[in-house]
C-alpha positions as a Python dict, from the first residue, in 0.01 Angstrom:
ca = {
    (1, 'M'): (0, 0, 0),
    (2, 'L'): (271, 241, 94),
    (3, 'L'): (481, 175, -219),
    (4, 'L'): (158, 245, -447),
    (5, 'L'): (129, 562, -265),
    (6, 'A'): (495, 645, -336),
    (7, 'A'): (446, 569, -679),
    (8, 'A'): (133, 765, -726),
    (9, 'A'): (294, 1064, -557),
    (10, 'A'): (587, 1069, -817),
    (11, 'V'): (320, 1039, -1106),
    (12, 'L'): (136, 1328, -958),
    (13, 'W'): (454, 1517, -925),
    (14, 'A'): (549, 1431, -1306),
    (15, 'V'): (204, 1554, -1429),
    (16, 'G'): (253, 1869, -1223),
    (17, 'V'): (583, 1935, -1373),
    (18, 'T'): (499, 1873, -1743),
    (19, 'E'): (109, 1951, -1771),
    (20, 'L'): (27, 2186, -1493),
    (21, 'Q'): (309, 2399, -1456),
    (22, 'P'): (333, 2531, -1815),
    (23, 'L'): (-58, 2631, -1754),
    (24, 'S'): (34, 2859, -1466),
    (25, 'E'): (335, 3050, -1608),
    (26, 'P'): (271, 3396, -1717),
    (27, 'A'): (368, 3438, -2088),
    (28, 'G'): (523, 3748, -2288),
    (29, 'P'): (845, 3909, -2220),
    (30, 'D'): (723, 4158, -1974),
    (31, 'A'): (493, 3901, -1802),
    (32, 'F'): (471, 3896, -1421),
    (33, 'G'): (288, 3694, -1198),
    (34, 'E'): (41, 3779, -917),
    (35, 'N'): (-140, 3612, -618),
    (36, 'N'): (-154, 3224, -656),
    (37, 'T'): (-7, 3241, -998),
    (38, 'Y'): (197, 2934, -918),
    (39, 'W'): (-68, 2726, -807),
    (40, 'A'): (76, 2426, -974),
    (41, 'R'): (382, 2457, -774),
    (42, 'E'): (179, 2419, -443),
    (43, 'L'): (26, 2088, -592),
    (44, 'R'): (345, 1927, -725),
    (45, 'W'): (536, 2022, -404),
    (46, 'G'): (245, 1865, -219),
    (47, 'A'): (301, 1555, -405),
    (48, 'L'): (667, 1565, -320),
    (49, 'L'): (564, 1603, 36),
    (50, 'A'): (350, 1285, 24),
    (51, 'L'): (641, 1101, -122),
    (52, 'V'): (875, 1219, 141),
    (53, 'V'): (622, 1108, 426),
    (54, 'T'): (567, 786, 267),
    (55, 'L'): (929, 704, 270),
    (56, 'I'): (974, 804, 619),
    (57, 'V'): (685, 544, 720),
    (58, 'L'): (829, 298, 495),
    (59, 'G'): (1141, 325, 696),
    (60, 'R'): (943, 293, 1023),
    (61, 'G'): (1050, 634, 1142),
    (62, 'G'): (1408, 516, 1190),
    (63, 'R'): (1675, 783, 1225),
    (64, 'W'): (1880, 677, 899),
    (65, 'A'): (1588, 609, 718),
    (66, 'S'): (1417, 919, 797),
    (67, 'L'): (1735, 1111, 686),
    (68, 'G'): (1765, 909, 395),
    (69, 'A'): (1393, 1017, 308),
    (70, 'L'): (1471, 1392, 352),
    (71, 'I'): (1778, 1368, 121),
    (72, 'A'): (1572, 1198, -128),
    (73, 'G'): (1327, 1474, -94),
    (74, 'G'): (1579, 1737, -131),
    (75, 'A'): (1710, 1559, -439),
    (76, 'W'): (1389, 1543, -581),
    (77, 'L'): (1312, 1914, -515),
    (78, 'A'): (1643, 2026, -697),
    (79, 'T'): (1518, 1818, -980),
    (80, 'D'): (1197, 1987, -986),
    (81, 'I'): (1355, 2316, -989),
    (82, 'W'): (1591, 2209, -1269),
    (83, 'L'): (1321, 2080, -1485),
    (84, 'D'): (1108, 2377, -1428),
    (85, 'R'): (1392, 2603, -1510),
    (86, 'A'): (1472, 2416, -1838),
    (87, 'G'): (1108, 2447, -1937),
    (88, 'F'): (1053, 2064, -1958),
    (89, 'T'): (695, 1963, -2086),
    (90, 'S'): (756, 1633, -2231),
    (91, 'G'): (483, 1469, -2041),
    (92, 'T'): (532, 1128, -2195),
    (93, 'T'): (428, 802, -2054),
    (94, 'A'): (798, 668, -2024),
    (95, 'F'): (862, 986, -1794),
    (96, 'F'): (569, 909, -1585),
    (97, 'I'): (651, 536, -1556),
    (98, 'G'): (1015, 655, -1477),
    (99, 'A'): (924, 869, -1206),
    (100, 'A'): (715, 592, -1048),
    (101, 'V'): (1002, 355, -1070),
    (102, 'V'): (1236, 592, -890),
    (103, 'A'): (992, 636, -615),
    (104, 'L'): (962, 258, -597),
    (105, 'I'): (1343, 223, -585),
    (106, 'C'): (1363, 495, -323),
    (107, 'G'): (1098, 312, -113),
    (108, 'G'): (1254, -25, -147),
    (109, 'A'): (1601, 136, -39),
    (110, 'V'): (1457, 270, 287),
    (111, 'I'): (1277, -58, 402),
    (112, 'P'): (1592, -255, 499),
    (113, 'I'): (1769, 34, 673),
    (114, 'P'): (1824, -104, 1034),
    (115, 'A'): (1587, 119, 1268),
    (116, 'R'): (1653, 214, 1617),
    (117, 'A'): (1353, 308, 1840),
    (118, 'A'): (1335, 696, 1848),
    (119, 'T'): (1131, 670, 2179),
    (120, 'P'): (1140, 392, 2465),
    (121, 'A'): (903, 104, 2368),
    (122, 'E'): (570, 159, 2515),
    (123, 'P'): (341, -131, 2667),
    (124, 'S'): (6, -156, 2499),
    (125, 'N'): (-311, -131, 2687),
    (126, 'D'): (-488, -390, 2444),
    (127, 'H'): (-205, -640, 2462),
    (128, 'P'): (28, -623, 2764),
    (129, 'G'): (376, -698, 2720),
    (130, 'R'): (375, -605, 2358),
    (131, 'P'): (488, -256, 2229),
    (132, 'A'): (227, -22, 2166),
    (133, 'S'): (339, 84, 1815),
    (134, 'P'): (481, -176, 1558),
    (135, 'V'): (728, 77, 1444),
    (136, 'P'): (1071, 173, 1614),
    (137, 'G'): (1008, 534, 1584),
    (138, 'P'): (635, 596, 1643),
    (139, 'G'): (693, 954, 1736),
    (140, 'V'): (851, 1022, 1392),
    (141, 'T'): (585, 844, 1165),
    (142, 'F'): (308, 1015, 1393),
    (143, 'A'): (448, 1340, 1304),
    (144, 'A'): (501, 1271, 933),
    (145, 'A'): (122, 1151, 927),
    (146, 'L'): (-5, 1490, 1087),
    (147, 'V'): (226, 1681, 852),
    (148, 'A'): (53, 1497, 545),
    (149, 'A'): (-302, 1526, 713),
    (150, 'V'): (-241, 1921, 735),
    (151, 'A'): (-100, 1947, 398),
    (152, 'A'): (-411, 1755, 242),
    (153, 'G'): (-637, 2047, 349),
    (154, 'V'): (-391, 2307, 219),
    (155, 'V'): (-350, 2168, -122),
    (156, 'T'): (-740, 2095, -138),
    (157, 'A'): (-795, 2457, -73),
    (158, 'T'): (-554, 2582, -376),
    (159, 'E'): (-666, 2873, -571),
    (160, 'S'): (-549, 3031, -895),
    (161, 'P'): (-568, 3398, -1026),
    (162, 'T'): (-893, 3310, -1203),
    (163, 'D'): (-981, 2988, -1035),
    (164, 'V'): (-1071, 2848, -1397),
    (165, 'E'): (-761, 2715, -1504),
    (166, 'T'): (-743, 2371, -1671),
    (167, 'G'): (-626, 2119, -1410),
    (168, 'L'): (-669, 2332, -1105),
    (169, 'N'): (-968, 2151, -954),
    (170, 'L'): (-866, 1794, -1064),
    (171, 'G'): (-500, 1874, -952),
    (172, 'S'): (-606, 1993, -638),
    (173, 'A'): (-847, 1716, -575),
    (174, 'A'): (-585, 1452, -653),
    (175, 'A'): (-301, 1618, -452),
    (176, 'G'): (-545, 1649, -149),
    (177, 'S'): (-663, 1300, -169),
    (178, 'L'): (-324, 1149, -214),
    (179, 'L'): (-193, 1339, 102),
    (180, 'A'): (-505, 1226, 285),
    (181, 'L'): (-430, 866, 217),
    (182, 'V'): (-76, 915, 307),
    (183, 'A'): (-189, 1051, 645),
    (184, 'V'): (-415, 759, 711),
    (185, 'A'): (-145, 494, 606),
    (186, 'G'): (110, 680, 850),
    (187, 'A'): (-118, 683, 1125),
    (188, 'A'): (-225, 305, 1068),
    (189, 'A'): (142, 194, 1034),
    (190, 'T'): (213, 395, 1378),
    (191, 'G'): (-61, 232, 1599),
    (192, 'R'): (-253, -88, 1584),
    (193, 'P'): (-594, 3, 1455),
    (194, 'R'): (-861, -245, 1337),
    (195, 'A'): (-811, -306, 950),
    (196, 'R'): (-1171, -227, 900),
    (197, 'A'): (-1137, 114, 1070),
    (198, 'A'): (-837, 215, 870),
    (199, 'L'): (-994, 104, 551),
    (200, 'V'): (-1289, 306, 630),
    (201, 'T'): (-1115, 618, 721),
    (202, 'A'): (-901, 577, 412),
    (203, 'V'): (-1200, 562, 176),
    (204, 'L'): (-1386, 863, 331),
    (205, 'A'): (-1060, 1067, 378),
    (206, 'G'): (-965, 1007, 14),
    (207, 'A'): (-1292, 1093, -127),
    (208, 'V'): (-1355, 1444, 61),
    (209, 'P'): (-1114, 1644, -157),
    (210, 'W'): (-1268, 1512, -499),
    (211, 'L'): (-1620, 1596, -350),
    (212, 'V'): (-1500, 1948, -240),
    (213, 'R'): (-1338, 2056, -563),
    (214, 'L'): (-1608, 1915, -792),
    (215, 'V'): (-1916, 2014, -583),
    (216, 'Q'): (-1758, 2371, -497),
    (217, 'P'): (-1509, 2454, -779),
    (218, 'M'): (-1498, 2819, -700),
    (219, 'P'): (-1355, 2959, -395),
    (220, 'S'): (-1615, 3060, -104),
    (221, 'G'): (-1654, 3091, 269),
    (222, 'G'): (-1848, 2763, 263),
    (223, 'R'): (-1579, 2590, 89),
    (224, 'W'): (-1323, 2709, 329),
    (225, 'L'): (-1513, 2605, 619),
    (226, 'G'): (-1563, 2254, 460),
    (227, 'I'): (-1198, 2216, 398),
    (228, 'L'): (-1109, 2339, 753),
    (229, 'A'): (-1365, 2079, 897),
    (230, 'F'): (-1212, 1808, 684),
    (231, 'T'): (-866, 1876, 800),
    (232, 'V'): (-989, 1876, 1156),
    (233, 'L'): (-1147, 1550, 1143),
    (234, 'L'): (-850, 1423, 941),
    (235, 'V'): (-616, 1513, 1220),
    (236, 'V'): (-849, 1355, 1468),
    (237, 'A'): (-850, 1029, 1254),
    (238, 'V'): (-481, 1014, 1246),
    (239, 'V'): (-456, 1057, 1641),
    (240, 'A'): (-696, 798, 1681),
    (241, 'L'): (-546, 552, 1444),
    (242, 'A'): (-197, 603, 1569),
    (243, 'G'): (-317, 525, 1942),
    (244, 'A'): (-228, 208, 2109),
    (245, 'R'): (-607, 101, 2178),
    (246, 'H'): (-897, -32, 1988),
    (247, 'D'): (-1172, 115, 2244),
    (248, 'I'): (-1180, 466, 2045),
    (249, 'A'): (-1548, 524, 2141),
    (250, 'S'): (-1486, 530, 2515),
    (251, 'H'): (-1211, 817, 2474),
    (252, 'A'): (-1436, 1033, 2226),
    (253, 'A'): (-1416, 1329, 2479),
    (254, 'R'): (-1036, 1326, 2436),
    (255, 'Y'): (-1059, 1315, 2070),
    (256, 'G'): (-1316, 1606, 2090),
    (257, 'G'): (-1052, 1794, 2268),
    (258, 'V'): (-804, 1721, 1979),
    (259, 'A'): (-1080, 1859, 1739),
    (260, 'I'): (-1113, 2170, 1923),
    (261, 'L'): (-737, 2213, 1947),
    (262, 'A'): (-693, 2161, 1581),
    (263, 'A'): (-971, 2377, 1485),
    (264, 'T'): (-784, 2657, 1682),
    (265, 'L'): (-444, 2604, 1619),
    (266, 'M'): (-451, 2524, 1257),
    (267, 'P'): (-602, 2858, 1128),
    (268, 'V'): (-409, 3090, 1369),
    (269, 'T'): (-67, 2924, 1301),
    (270, 'F'): (-147, 2910, 928),
    (271, 'M'): (-249, 3286, 941),
    (272, 'I'): (82, 3382, 1116),
    (273, 'L'): (297, 3182, 875),
    (274, 'T'): (107, 3338, 570),
    (275, 'V'): (171, 3684, 717),
    (276, 'A'): (535, 3590, 774),
    (277, 'G'): (579, 3460, 408),
    (278, 'T'): (398, 3754, 268),
    (279, 'V'): (614, 3988, 432),
    (280, 'T'): (940, 3811, 349),
    (281, 'Q'): (821, 3692, 5),
    (282, 'A'): (945, 3356, 80),
    (283, 'G'): (845, 3205, -248),
    (284, 'A'): (1054, 3460, -441),
    (285, 'P'): (1382, 3271, -415),
    (286, 'W'): (1211, 2963, -557),
    (287, 'T'): (1045, 3155, -843),
    (288, 'A'): (1390, 3290, -930),
    (289, 'L'): (1565, 2969, -912),
    (290, 'A'): (1301, 2824, -1152),
    (291, 'G'): (1368, 3111, -1379),
    (292, 'N'): (992, 3198, -1378),
    (293, 'P'): (867, 3552, -1403),
    (294, 'A'): (872, 3729, -1050),
    (295, 'I'): (529, 3809, -877),
    (296, 'H'): (438, 4205, -874),
    (297, 'D'): (529, 4389, -601),
    (298, 'A'): (176, 4456, -503),
    (299, 'D'): (113, 4081, -452),
    (300, 'S'): (264, 3802, -246),
    (301, 'D'): (479, 3501, -371),
    (302, 'I'): (466, 3238, -103),
    (303, 'V'): (443, 2864, -84),
    (304, 'L'): (156, 2768, 132),
    (305, 'V'): (199, 2402, 131),
    (306, 'A'): (536, 2443, 331),
    (307, 'G'): (337, 2595, 612),
    (308, 'A'): (200, 2232, 651),
    (309, 'I'): (532, 2104, 798),
    (310, 'P'): (559, 2334, 1109),
    (311, 'I'): (202, 2305, 1188),
    (312, 'G'): (177, 1946, 1138),
    (313, 'L'): (494, 1909, 1392),
    (314, 'L'): (331, 2135, 1623),
    (315, 'L'): (27, 1923, 1638),
    (316, 'A'): (202, 1601, 1674),
    (317, 'L'): (399, 1763, 1988),
    (318, 'V'): (76, 1877, 2174),
    (319, 'T'): (-144, 1560, 2067),
    (320, 'W'): (123, 1301, 2118),
    (321, 'G'): (17, 1214, 2482),
    (322, 'V'): (-358, 1173, 2372),
    (323, 'R'): (-246, 836, 2225),
    (324, 'H'): (-210, 687, 2567),
    (325, 'D'): (-432, 650, 2857),
    (326, 'P'): (-368, 897, 3155),
    (327, 'D'): (-387, 625, 3403),
    (328, 'R'): (-125, 391, 3298),
}
C-alpha cells in the first residue's frame, strides 16, 4: 500500500511538472505573476511532501531511514526546480513511469535500513507486554502523518488568479486525496488500529477532496469552512488510528478536545505563517531559481503548502499524549 502511494505521488508530481506548471506560468517578455499564479507549484510540492512522508513511514521512523527520506526529498526538489527552469514539458508515459520507478526504488531502499527506537518502547493497553506501536520510531511516523493531514487541507484549498485554470480542480483534488491517504496510512502504521477502521477512514478521507473541489469549484466561505472541518476531522482520525487502543469510542471526549485544539491552532498558526511569508516574500527565491517571472510587488509570493510542516509538527507535539491513557 505504501509503495503504491509513493509511486502515485511521483506520478502526480510528474504531471505537475509537465502538464500543470506550463499552464500556470505568465506568458510574454514583460509578464509578471500575481497572487496564486504558481498554484501548480503548490500541488506538485504537495505531491513531493506526500512522497517524503511515505518514505519516512516505510522506514518505520528510524533515524537513518528518515534522514535518507529527507535527502531523497531534497534531491527530488532540486530536480523539480531544474526541470521547471529548463521548461521541461514532455509529459510522456515513459517519464511518468520513470518517476514511479524511481519512487519505488527509493521506497525499497529505506525499508531494509535498520531502525532504532526513537522513543522507549511502550506497553500496549490492549496487549500487555507487547509494544504499543509496531514501528521503532512512532513519534516520527506520527508527526509525519499529521504533516500530511494538514497538507491535505492546504492543497485542497489551492486557488489560482482566476480559479478557472485547466487542471486546477482536478489537480487540487488529486493532491489532497493523496495526502489524506498518506496521512491515514502513516497513522495506521504507527498504531494498531483495526483493519476495517483504517480502511473506512482511508476511503472517506480520500473521497472528501474530490467532493469538495467538484461540488464547489469556486472559492467561497462555505468551501473554506468545509476544508477546515475536513482537515480537523482528518487530524482527529490520525490521532485515533495512531493510538495504542481499540476502544476509541470510550475516549470520545479526549478526541473532541483534539478537534477543538486543531480547529483553533491550525487557522491561527497558518495565518501567522502566511503573514510572515507575505512580508518576507518567502516564495520569491524559489521562483527566481526556477527562472519564472517574478510576482508583482503589490502581490505575494509564498509557498502555502510549506506551512503544513511546522503546523503538523506542532500538532504532533501537543497531541502525542492523547494516544495513551492518563492512568497508565
